[in-house]
N, C-alpha and C positions, 0 to 999 in steps of 0.2 A: 504493500500500500504506500502510495506517495502522499505525504502530508504537505499540502500547499499552504494552508492557513491553520497553524497549530492552535490558536486561541479558540476559533470556532469549533475545531475538532474536539477540544477538551470540554467545551460547553455541552456538546451533544452527548458526551460520555456520562456526564453528570456524576463525576467522582471527585473526591477531595483534591485540592490543588496544593502542590508543593512548589516552593521557589528554589530554583536551581540556577544560581548565577544571575544572568539577565534573561532567563527563559522561564516561563510558567509551564509546568509539566505535571500531569496527573500520574498516579501510580500505574494505571493501565497503559496510558499512552507512552510512558517511559519504557515499558517492556516492549511495546510495539516498535519503538525507535531502535532499541538495542537489538531486537531480532532482525530488523531490517539491515542494520549495520553489519551484524554477523553474517547474514546471508550474502551481502555484497563482498565481504572479505573472502568467503568460501568460493564465490564465483571467480574472483580475481585469482585465487590460488589455482583454479582449474584452467585458466587461460594458457594456451600453448604459446610459450615464448622461446626465443633463441638468444644466444649471446653473441653480440657483435662488438668489435673494437674500433672506436673512432678516435683518431689521433692517439692511439695507444691505450685508451681508457676503455674499460669494459662497461657495457650497457646491456640490459635485458629488454628486448622489444618484442611486441607481438609477432608471431610468425604470420607470413602472408603480406607483410608490408614490403613496398619497394625500398631500395637502398635510400632513396631521397626522403621518403616518408619516415623511415627509421631514424635517419639523422635528425629530422625535425622532431620526432617523438622523443629523442634523447635530449632535446632542449636547444639544439643549434638553429640558428637562423641563417639562411642563405643570403649573401649579398652579391654573389656572382656564381658562375657555373650552374645556373638554374634558369632555364628559358621556358620552352613550351610545355614541358612535363608530359609530352605525348610521343616522344621518340623521333621527333622531326628535326629539331634545331641542332642537336649534337653538342650542346653546351655542357652537359653533365657527364662527360666521359670519366670513367672510374676504373681504377685498378684495384683488384682485391686478391687476397690469398686465403684459402681455408687452412686452418691449423693442421699441421703435419702433412700437408700436401705440397709437393715441390713446385707445381705449375702455378703461374699467375693467371688470374682471370681478368678479362677485359669486357666491359659492357657499359651501358648507359644507366645512370642511377635511377632514372624515372621508369625504367623497364625491368631491371633485374630485381628479383625478390631476394630478400636476405636469407642467408643460411646460417646454421649454428657454427660458431667459432670462426666467423668471417672477419678478416682484418681489412679495413677500408682505407683507401687513399684517394682523396678528391684532388683533381688536377685544376689549378687556377687557369691555365692556358697551355697550349702546345707551342713550344718555341720553334716554329717552322717558318723560315723567312719566305715571303712571297715575292716572286720576281716582278719587276716593274716593266710594263709594256703598254703600248698604245694599240688597241685592237683595230682601230680605224686605219692604221698603217701596216697591218699584217696581211699575210696571205695564208690560206689554208692548204699548204702543200706538205709533202712528206718530211721536210726538214724543220718545220716550224716548232713543233713540241720539243724536239731534242735540242734545238738551238736556244730555246728559252730555259729549259730545264735539262742541261747536259748530264746531270747526275743520274738520269734514268738509265743511261748506258752502263752504270755500275751494278744494275740489278743482278743478283746471283740466283734468282729463282728459288729462294728458300721457302717462299709461301707464308712467311710469318705474318705479312700484312693481311692476307686473306683470313688467316686464323684469328686475327685481332678484330676483324670488322663486325660490329654489332648488327649490321644490315645484311650480313651474309653475301656481300658483293665479292665477286672474283677479282680482288684487287690486283693480284700479281698478273692476271690475264690482261687487264686493261693497261697496265704498265708496259707489258710486252707489245700490245697494240700501238702504244705511244712510241716505243722504240722503233717499230717498223714504219711509223708515219701514218698509221691508219686512224685518222682523227674520228671518222664516223663510228668505228667500232669501239674506240676508247670512250667516246661520249655515251654510246648506247649502253655499254656494260656498267659504266659508273653512274648511270642516271639517278639511282636511289641514294647516292652519297649524301650524308648529312653534315660533312665537314667536321666530324668530332676529333680527328687527328690521331686516333689510336694506332692507325697503320704506320704513320710517319714516326711515331714515338718509338716503335720497336724495330724499325728498319735498320739493319747493319750498314746499308749503303747510303744512309742519310737522304733518302728520296722523300720528297714532299708529295706523296701520292694524291692527296685531295686537291692540292693546288694544280697539279698536272691535269687532273680530270676536269677541274673547273674550266681551265683554259680550253680543253678539248670541246666541252659543251658550248662554250661561248663562240668558238670558231665554227662549230657545226651550225649553230643557230644563226650566225651572221652570214656565213658564206656558202654552206652546203645544203641546208634544208630549203625546200621551196617556200616562197613567200605566200603568206595568206592573201588571197585575192580581195578580201574585205578589210584588211588591216588599216590601210590609209583612210578608207571611208569611215571605219569605226572610230579611229582616233579623232578625226574631224568632228564627228558627232559628239564625242565626249567633250571636246574643247567648246563646242557650241552649246553644251549643257542640255542636250536632247534628252538624256536619261535621268536628270536630277529629280523630277517628280516621281518617276518609277522607283528610284533608289530610296527616296523618302518613304514611299509606300511600303517597300520591303523592310525598311528599318522598324516600321511599326507592326509588321506582321508577326504572328505567333510562330513558334518553332514548327508546329505541325503544318502550317500553311507553307512555310519555307521548304520543308522536306517534300511536300507535294509538288511545289513548283520545280524543285530540282529534279525530281523523278520524271516529271512530264516534259522537261525541257527538250527542245529540238536541237539535235547535234547535226550540223550540216555535213560533216565528213561521213557520218554513218548513213545519212539519207541519200546522198548522191554519189558517194565514193570518190569525189574529186580530191586530189592532193592539194594541200595548202588551205583547206577549208577551216573555218573557225570551230 
């Protein structure tokens, strides 16, 4: 029983009142409160918990939490290395080790569930230098990627990068495509990259995989993929504020209505099969 208003509860019981500190409590109501407290303690004792180590200090947290939620449960507040919380931004890259296990684990804190005896290391950033280039003055040919990132030629095909990827991307494979100058395949294989940097962190050849793949995708988008036939038209319409009223209406729509609109939307590429459709 949850007691919201103790005074009215005591009045209904019609029992002698005792003064306990700053609370009025009847004999019977006191027993109820004590039983409720004991029940709560028993329930907490049955909660399945695991032991994790954060900055070397031991904490017991409920099983089933993600690493990120476990760290917050332990009382820490994130000021960086915390972004979308949905596995897309790559900000929460984490290294961990389970006690008595030799191998290190690599994952995203917002996706990986805690395990018992897990030692956690949060990474403030990945010190991978990004090359400077002007994509407007570049060409998408076989030598472009290796000329900007020559270290890809040092790849020893150890596949450590692939094993480190939380997105299960064939990282070593797209680096090999980059070495061969195949921009299209490099971009395609790396499309789901979230830029977490775990691959570059472990690479013995000091390759910045995610920077290489980002350049490949930019080159493919600018020079290799067919242009959308409606892109210029759509951009002009946006500048002319053609859709402002519709956007305002969508902002006021319920989640259910938005889901319905999304499901029933017309996709040009699916309806007519033309390349470059929106």
